[in-house]
DRENTORKOL-3810 file (N, C-alpha, C; in nm, 4 decimals):
REM DRENTORKOL-3810
@n.u->0.0636; n.v->-0.1329; n.w->-0.0195; ca.u->-0.0061; ca.v->-0.0174; ca.w->0.0122; c.u->0.1014; c.v->0.1089; c.w->-0.0070
@n.u->0.0244; n.v->0.2088; n.w->-0.0511; ca.u->0.0938; ca.v->0.3183; ca.w->-0.0613; c.u->0.0674; c.v->0.4693; c.w->0.0285
@n.u->0.1290; n.v->0.5833; n.w->0.0483; ca.u->0.0520; ca.v->0.6547; ca.w->0.1548; c.u->-0.0501; c.v->0.6844; c.w->0.0951
@n.u->-0.0865; n.v->0.7187; n.w->-0.0217; ca.u->-0.2188; ca.v->0.8101; ca.w->-0.0863; c.u->-0.1980; c.v->0.8900; c.w->-0.1498
@n.u->-0.2545; n.v->1.0065; n.w->-0.1643; ca.u->-0.2904; ca.v->1.1156; ca.w->-0.2441; c.u->-0.3650; c.v->1.2216; c.w->-0.1890
@n.u->-0.3752; n.v->1.3214; n.w->-0.3032; ca.u->-0.4769; ca.v->1.4150; ca.w->-0.2127; c.u->-0.5764; c.v->1.3924; c.w->-0.2442
@n.u->-0.6463; n.v->1.2937; n.w->-0.2957; ca.u->-0.7483; ca.v->1.2562; ca.w->-0.3388; c.u->-0.8153; c.v->1.1786; c.w->-0.2163
@n.u->-0.7261; n.v->1.0709; n.w->-0.1998; ca.u->-0.8195; ca.v->0.9584; ca.w->-0.0650; c.u->-0.7378; c.v->1.0820; c.w->0.0542
@n.u->-0.6786; n.v->1.1875; n.w->0.0866; ca.u->-0.6652; ca.v->1.2411; ca.w->0.2071; c.u->-0.8135; c.v->1.2998; c.w->0.2498
@n.u->-0.8902; n.v->1.3695; n.w->0.1304; ca.u->-1.0171; ca.v->1.4157; ca.w->0.1465; c.u->-1.1215; c.v->1.3185; c.w->0.2171
@n.u->-1.0813; n.v->1.1631; n.w->0.2313; ca.u->-1.2134; ca.v->1.0771; ca.w->0.3066; c.u->-1.2856; c.v->1.0583; c.w->0.2361
@n.u->-1.3479; n.v->0.9890; n.w->0.3274; ca.u->-1.5189; ca.v->0.9393; ca.w->0.2486; c.u->-1.6005; c.v->1.0516; c.w->0.2819
@n.u->-1.6284; n.v->1.1131; n.w->0.1517; ca.u->-1.7550; ca.v->1.2094; ca.w->0.1323; c.u->-1.8827; c.v->1.1196; c.w->0.1668
@n.u->-1.8877; n.v->1.0284; n.w->0.0921; ca.u->-2.0175; ca.v->0.9789; ca.w->0.1069; c.u->-2.0236; c.v->0.8218; c.w->0.0908
@n.u->-2.1385; n.v->0.7599; n.w->0.1639; ca.u->-2.1441; ca.v->0.6133; ca.w->0.2158; c.u->-2.2094; c.v->0.5773; c.w->0.0547
@n.u->-2.2269; n.v->0.4366; n.w->0.0629; ca.u->-2.2490; ca.v->0.3614; ca.w->-0.0555; c.u->-2.4508; c.v->0.3906; c.w->-0.0191
@n.u->-2.5139; n.v->0.4094; n.w->-0.1886; ca.u->-2.6244; ca.v->0.4211; ca.w->-0.1782; c.u->-2.6979; c.v->0.3067; c.w->-0.1479
@n.u->-2.6581; n.v->0.1723; n.w->-0.2162; ca.u->-2.6714; ca.v->0.0599; ca.w->-0.1897; c.u->-2.5905; c.v->-0.0717; c.w->-0.1890
@n.u->-2.6015; n.v->-0.1171; n.w->-0.0643; ca.u->-2.5015; ca.v->-0.2196; ca.w->-0.0394; c.u->-2.5010; c.v->-0.3566; c.w->-0.0654
@n.u->-2.6243; n.v->-0.4062; n.w->-0.1288; ca.u->-2.6306; ca.v->-0.5726; ca.w->-0.1521; c.u->-2.6050; c.v->-0.5879; c.w->-0.3074
@n.u->-2.6223; n.v->-0.5034; n.w->-0.3981; ca.u->-2.6226; ca.v->-0.5152; ca.w->-0.5369; c.u->-2.4933; c.v->-0.4283; c.w->-0.6049
@n.u->-2.4602; n.v->-0.5069; n.w->-0.7419; ca.u->-2.4140; ca.v->-0.3874; ca.w->-0.8009; c.u->-2.5015; c.v->-0.4029; c.w->-0.9169
@n.u->-2.5974; n.v->-0.2524; n.w->-0.9405; ca.u->-2.7255; ca.v->-0.2525; ca.w->-1.0184; c.u->-2.7254; c.v->-0.2831; c.w->-1.1771
@n.u->-2.5473; n.v->-0.2109; n.w->-1.2432; ca.u->-2.5421; ca.v->-0.2362; ca.w->-1.3306; c.u->-2.5249; c.v->-0.3628; c.w->-1.4150
@n.u->-2.4723; n.v->-0.4598; n.w->-1.2949; ca.u->-2.4498; ca.v->-0.6026; ca.w->-1.3218; c.u->-2.6009; c.v->-0.6693; c.w->-1.3135
@n.u->-2.7149; n.v->-0.6409; n.w->-1.2381; ca.u->-2.8163; ca.v->-0.6855; ca.w->-1.2214; c.u->-2.8955; c.v->-0.6385; c.w->-1.3601
@n.u->-2.8738; n.v->-0.5209; n.w->-1.4010; ca.u->-2.9351; ca.v->-0.4775; ca.w->-1.5660; c.u->-2.8907; c.v->-0.5785; c.w->-1.6663
@n.u->-2.7638; n.v->-0.5949; n.w->-1.6712; ca.u->-2.7025; ca.v->-0.6920; ca.w->-1.7572; c.u->-2.7025; c.v->-0.8660; c.w->-1.7035
@n.u->-2.7837; n.v->-0.8929; n.w->-1.6037; ca.u->-2.7602; ca.v->-1.0088; ca.w->-1.5715; c.u->-2.6341; c.v->-1.0825; c.w->-1.5639
@n.u->-2.5133; n.v->-1.0078; n.w->-1.5047; ca.u->-2.3898; ca.v->-1.0554; ca.w->-1.5042; c.u->-2.3648; c.v->-1.0648; c.w->-1.3452
@n.u->-2.2623; n.v->-1.1348; n.w->-1.2846; ca.u->-2.2041; ca.v->-1.1374; ca.w->-1.1585; c.u->-2.1514; c.v->-1.0473; c.w->-1.1227
@n.u->-2.0877; n.v->-1.0344; n.w->-1.0125; ca.u->-1.9862; ca.v->-0.9447; ca.w->-0.9527; c.u->-1.9039; c.v->-1.0423; c.w->-0.8693
@n.u->-1.7984; n.v->-1.0006; n.w->-0.8377; ca.u->-1.7014; ca.v->-1.0381; ca.w->-0.7255; c.u->-1.7046; c.v->-0.9912; c.w->-0.5943
@n.u->-1.6731; n.v->-0.8502; n.w->-0.5839; ca.u->-1.6976; ca.v->-0.7571; ca.w->-0.4643; c.u->-1.7423; c.v->-0.6323; c.w->-0.5155
@n.u->-1.8223; n.v->-0.5080; n.w->-0.4335; ca.u->-1.9184; ca.v->-0.4367; ca.w->-0.4457; c.u->-1.8009; c.v->-0.3294; c.w->-0.3848
@n.u->-1.7712; n.v->-0.1943; n.w->-0.4725; ca.u->-1.7134; ca.v->-0.0751; ca.w->-0.4284; c.u->-1.7735; c.v->0.0314; c.w->-0.4166
@n.u->-1.7865; n.v->0.1196; n.w->-0.3452; ca.u->-1.8574; ca.v->0.2573; ca.w->-0.3392; c.u->-1.8113; c.v->0.3987; c.w->-0.3940
@n.u->-1.8528; n.v->0.4746; n.w->-0.4610; ca.u->-1.7862; ca.v->0.6007; ca.w->-0.4725; c.u->-1.7842; c.v->0.6800; c.w->-0.3832
@n.u->-1.6578; n.v->0.7332; n.w->-0.3607; ca.u->-1.6436; ca.v->0.8302; ca.w->-0.2117; c.u->-1.7204; c.v->0.9813; c.w->-0.2625
@n.u->-1.7037; n.v->0.9887; n.w->-0.3608; ca.u->-1.7766; ca.v->1.1194; ca.w->-0.4121; c.u->-1.9261; c.v->1.1162; c.w->-0.3790
@n.u->-1.9827; n.v->1.0502; n.w->-0.4790; ca.u->-2.1492; ca.v->1.0189; ca.w->-0.4757; c.u->-2.2273; c.v->0.9060; c.w->-0.4424
@n.u->-2.1192; n.v->0.8030; n.w->-0.3512; ca.u->-2.1820; ca.v->0.6734; ca.w->-0.3152; c.u->-2.2413; c.v->0.5682; c.w->-0.4173
@n.u->-2.2315; n.v->0.5797; n.w->-0.5322; ca.u->-2.2856; ca.v->0.5163; ca.w->-0.6649; c.u->-2.1968; c.v->0.3479; c.w->-0.5901
@n.u->-2.2378; n.v->0.2523; n.w->-0.6394; ca.u->-2.1995; ca.v->0.1230; ca.w->-0.5712; c.u->-2.1942; c.v->0.0782; c.w->-0.7218
@n.u->-2.0568; n.v->-0.0288; n.w->-0.7820; ca.u->-2.0215; ca.v->-0.0581; ca.w->-0.8428; c.u->-1.9323; c.v->-0.2097; c.w->-0.8354
@n.u->-1.9439; n.v->-0.3098; n.w->-0.9091; ca.u->-1.8298; ca.v->-0.3981; ca.w->-0.9149; c.u->-1.6971; c.v->-0.3863; c.w->-0.9134
@n.u->-1.6118; n.v->-0.4407; n.w->-0.8558; ca.u->-1.4492; ca.v->-0.4341; ca.w->-0.8387; c.u->-1.3927; c.v->-0.4522; c.w->-0.9793
@n.u->-1.2738; n.v->-0.4498; n.w->-0.9920; ca.u->-1.1848; ca.v->-0.4993; ca.w->-1.1145; c.u->-1.1734; c.v->-0.6207; c.w->-1.1078
@n.u->-1.2061; n.v->-0.6956; n.w->-1.0189; ca.u->-1.1959; ca.v->-0.8622; ca.w->-1.0518; c.u->-1.3104; c.v->-0.9054; c.w->-1.0837
@n.u->-1.4407; n.v->-0.8586; n.w->-1.1121; ca.u->-1.5703; ca.v->-0.8749; ca.w->-1.1498; c.u->-1.5366; c.v->-0.8446; c.w->-1.3289
@n.u->-1.6090; n.v->-0.9319; n.w->-1.3586; ca.u->-1.6132; ca.v->-0.9450; ca.w->-1.5523; c.u->-1.6165; c.v->-0.8050; c.w->-1.6046
@n.u->-1.7278; n.v->-0.7103; n.w->-1.5319; ca.u->-1.7976; ca.v->-0.6133; ca.w->-1.5842; c.u->-1.7179; c.v->-0.4807; c.w->-1.5393
@n.u->-1.6575; n.v->-0.4432; n.w->-1.4290; ca.u->-1.5696; ca.v->-0.3256; ca.w->-1.3859; c.u->-1.6437; c.v->-0.2166; c.w->-1.3633
@n.u->-1.7540; n.v->-0.2270; n.w->-1.3052; ca.u->-1.8782; ca.v->-0.1462; ca.w->-1.3155; c.u->-1.8235; c.v->0.0370; c.w->-1.2150
@n.u->-1.7558; n.v->-0.0045; n.w->-1.1077; ca.u->-1.6807; ca.v->0.0983; ca.w->-1.0440; c.u->-1.5960; c.v->0.1666; c.w->-1.1284
@n.u->-1.4944; n.v->0.1107; n.w->-1.1793; ca.u->-1.4114; ca.v->0.1533; ca.w->-1.2751; c.u->-1.4684; c.v->0.2591; c.w->-1.3815
@n.u->-1.5828; n.v->0.1858; n.w->-1.4412; ca.u->-1.6459; ca.v->0.2596; ca.w->-1.5442; c.u->-1.7040; c.v->0.3908; c.w->-1.4855
@n.u->-1.7533; n.v->0.3662; n.w->-1.3765; ca.u->-1.8344; ca.v->0.4864; ca.w->-1.3349; c.u->-1.7071; c.v->0.6323; c.w->-1.3182
@n.u->-1.5721; n.v->0.5797; n.w->-1.2628; ca.u->-1.4723; ca.v->0.6602; ca.w->-1.2680; c.u->-1.4506; c.v->0.7262; c.w->-1.4211
@n.u->-1.4271; n.v->0.6403; n.w->-1.4972; ca.u->-1.3722; ca.v->0.7155; ca.w->-1.6369; c.u->-1.5221; c.v->0.7657; c.w->-1.6759
@n.u->-1.6562; n.v->0.7401; n.w->-1.6658; ca.u->-1.7394; ca.v->0.8535; ca.w->-1.7015; c.u->-1.7445; c.v->0.9419; c.w->-1.6246
@n.u->-1.7588; n.v->0.9631; n.w->-1.4852; ca.u->-1.7464; ca.v->1.1042; ca.w->-1.3711; c.u->-1.6097; c.v->1.1686; c.w->-1.3403
@n.u->-1.5422; n.v->1.0648; n.w->-1.3552; ca.u->-1.4124; ca.v->1.1384; ca.w->-1.3042; c.u->-1.3904; c.v->1.1368; c.w->-1.1507
@n.u->-1.4472; n.v->1.0523; n.w->-1.0982; ca.u->-1.4394; ca.v->1.0791; ca.w->-0.9322; c.u->-1.3671; c.v->0.9847; c.w->-0.8739
@n.u->-1.2595; n.v->1.0176; n.w->-0.8287; ca.u->-1.1404; ca.v->0.9663; ca.w->-0.8484; c.u->-1.1112; c.v->0.8330; c.w->-0.7461
@n.u->-1.2030; n.v->0.8473; n.w->-0.5994; ca.u->-1.1930; ca.v->0.7131; ca.w->-0.5202; c.u->-1.3170; c.v->0.6445; c.w->-0.4588
@n.u->-1.2428; n.v->0.5287; n.w->-0.4608; ca.u->-1.3538; ca.v->0.4454; ca.w->-0.4184; c.u->-1.3162; c.v->0.3592; c.w->-0.2965
@n.u->-1.4028; n.v->0.2667; n.w->-0.2427; ca.u->-1.3782; ca.v->0.2054; ca.w->-0.1132; c.u->-1.4807; c.v->0.0972; c.w->-0.1054
@n.u->-1.4272; n.v->0.0031; n.w->-0.0317; ca.u->-1.5235; ca.v->-0.1442; ca.w->-0.0164; c.u->-1.6683; c.v->-0.1002; c.w->0.0510
@n.u->-1.7638; n.v->-0.1447; n.w->0.0122; ca.u->-1.8869; ca.v->-0.1522; ca.w->0.0386; c.u->-1.8949; c.v->-0.2227; c.w->0.1995
@n.u->-1.8547; n.v->-0.3454; n.w->0.2074; ca.u->-1.8398; ca.v->-0.4015; ca.w->0.3170; c.u->-1.7010; c.v->-0.4961; c.w->0.3534
@n.u->-1.6645; n.v->-0.5350; n.w->0.4938; ca.u->-1.5860; ca.v->-0.5850; ca.w->0.5583; c.u->-1.4142; c.v->-0.5382; c.w->0.5447
@n.u->-1.3952; n.v->-0.4553; n.w->0.4793; ca.u->-1.2528; ca.v->-0.3914; ca.w->0.4763; c.u->-1.3116; c.v->-0.2046; c.w->0.4991
@n.u->-1.1288; n.v->-0.1565; n.w->0.5178; ca.u->-1.1607; ca.v->-0.0211; ca.w->0.5680; c.u->-1.0256; c.v->0.0149; c.w->0.4904
@n.u->-1.0726; n.v->0.0795; n.w->0.3642; ca.u->-0.9375; ca.v->0.1489; ca.w->0.2729; c.u->-1.0050; c.v->0.2392; c.w->0.1662
@n.u->-0.9414; n.v->0.3074; n.w->0.1034; ca.u->-0.9652; ca.v->0.3863; ca.w->0.0023; c.u->-0.8777; c.v->0.3464; c.w->-0.1370
@n.u->-0.9069; n.v->0.4141; n.w->-0.2666; ca.u->-0.8296; ca.v->0.3452; ca.w->-0.3419; c.u->-0.8706; c.v->0.4827; c.w->-0.4480
@n.u->-0.7604; n.v->0.5367; n.w->-0.5353; ca.u->-0.7500; ca.v->0.6516; ca.w->-0.5696; c.u->-0.7355; c.v->0.5901; c.w->-0.7304
@n.u->-0.8133; n.v->0.6246; n.w->-0.8317; ca.u->-0.8016; ca.v->0.6098; ca.w->-0.9752; c.u->-0.6848; c.v->0.6710; c.w->-1.0182
@n.u->-0.6684; n.v->0.7732; n.w->-1.0038; ca.u->-0.5739; ca.v->0.8752; ca.w->-1.0794; c.u->-0.4670; c.v->0.8568; c.w->-1.0369
@n.u->-0.4077; n.v->0.8507; n.w->-0.9283; ca.u->-0.2685; ca.v->0.8273; ca.w->-0.8638; c.u->-0.2452; c.v->0.6826; c.w->-0.8405
@n.u->-0.3180; n.v->0.5829; n.w->-0.8462; ca.u->-0.3083; ca.v->0.4494; ca.w->-0.8290; c.u->-0.2670; c.v->0.4259; c.w->-0.7221
@n.u->-0.3525; n.v->0.4869; n.w->-0.5371; ca.u->-0.2559; ca.v->0.4934; ca.w->-0.4439; c.u->-0.3981; c.v->0.4408; c.w->-0.3658
@n.u->-0.3702; n.v->0.3766; n.w->-0.2477; ca.u->-0.4701; ca.v->0.3084; ca.w->-0.1984; c.u->-0.3819; c.v->0.3360; c.w->-0.0049
@n.u->-0.4969; n.v->0.3895; n.w->0.0226; ca.u->-0.4687; ca.v->0.4422; ca.w->0.2491; c.u->-0.5903; c.v->0.3404; c.w->0.3003
END
């Protein structure tokens, strides 16, 4: 893990909107591995280990840089700086 970046130092601004599903995967009838939430708006998407990588696609569309795990862990990851805290 790295020490983070300016984006992750801002912390968690928003909690997950919904914690039990990746809504895009449900719409597409695909599966996910783990869920990630956007620290900027709370959007929940599937992780990079999932086939569709919806959390990353959310970043690519919105430019919201920081995600975190929905349950079970306590860290933040910045797509822009490839940094985890």
